[in-house]
C-alpha positions in Angstrom: 0.0 0.0 0.0 1.3 3.4 -0.9 1.4 5.9 1.9 -0.7 8.4 -0.2 -3.7 5.9 -0.5 -6.8 7.6 0.7 -8.7 4.4 1.7 -7.3 1.5 3.6 -9.0 -1.9 4.0 -9.2 -2.8 7.7 -11.4 -5.9 7.6 -12.2 -8.6 5.0 -14.3 -11.8 5.2 -15.4 -14.3 2.6 -14.3 -15.4 -0.9 -17.2 -15.8 -3.3 -19.4 -13.4 -1.3 -17.2 -10.8 0.3 -17.6 -8.2 3.0 -15.0 -5.5 3.7 -14.6 -2.5 5.8 -12.6 0.5 4.4 -11.5 3.6 6.3 -11.2 7.0 4.6 -7.8 8.2 5.9 -8.8 11.9 5.5 -12.0 11.8 7.5 -11.8 8.5 9.5 -15.2 7.5 8.2 -15.7 3.7 7.9 -17.5 2.2 4.9 -19.0 -1.3 4.5 -18.5 -2.9 1.1 -20.3 -6.1 0.2 -19.9 -8.0 -3.1 -21.7 -11.1 -4.4 -20.8 -12.3 -8.0 -20.9 -9.2 -10.3 -22.9 -7.1 -7.9 -21.7 -5.0 -5.0 -22.6 -2.1 -2.7 -20.9 0.5 -0.6 -22.4 2.4 2.3 -21.1 4.3 5.4 -21.0 2.1 8.5 -23.4 3.6 11.0 -23.6 3.4 14.8 -26.8 2.6 16.6 -27.7 6.4 16.8 -27.3 6.7 13.0 -24.0 8.6 13.0 -21.1 7.3 11.0 -18.4 5.1 12.6 -15.2 7.2 12.8 -11.8 5.5 13.3 -8.8 7.7 14.4 -5.1 6.8 14.2 -2.8 6.9 17.2 -2.4 10.7 16.8 -6.2 11.2 17.1 -6.6 12.0 13.4 -5.9 10.6 9.9 -3.7 13.5 8.6 
């Protein structure tokens, strides 16, 4: 992975039907990606209250 990649994959499950979680390094927002065959979808990963899941690095940000 190049250091300047905006998105990083932090979780992956499955082979034929795959589920992944990606983090936007600029905002920390987590996205859920699910693929099955030739179809796939991407959506922000949300907490119980409807706000997006934010992941921060050790410095408290992604910058």
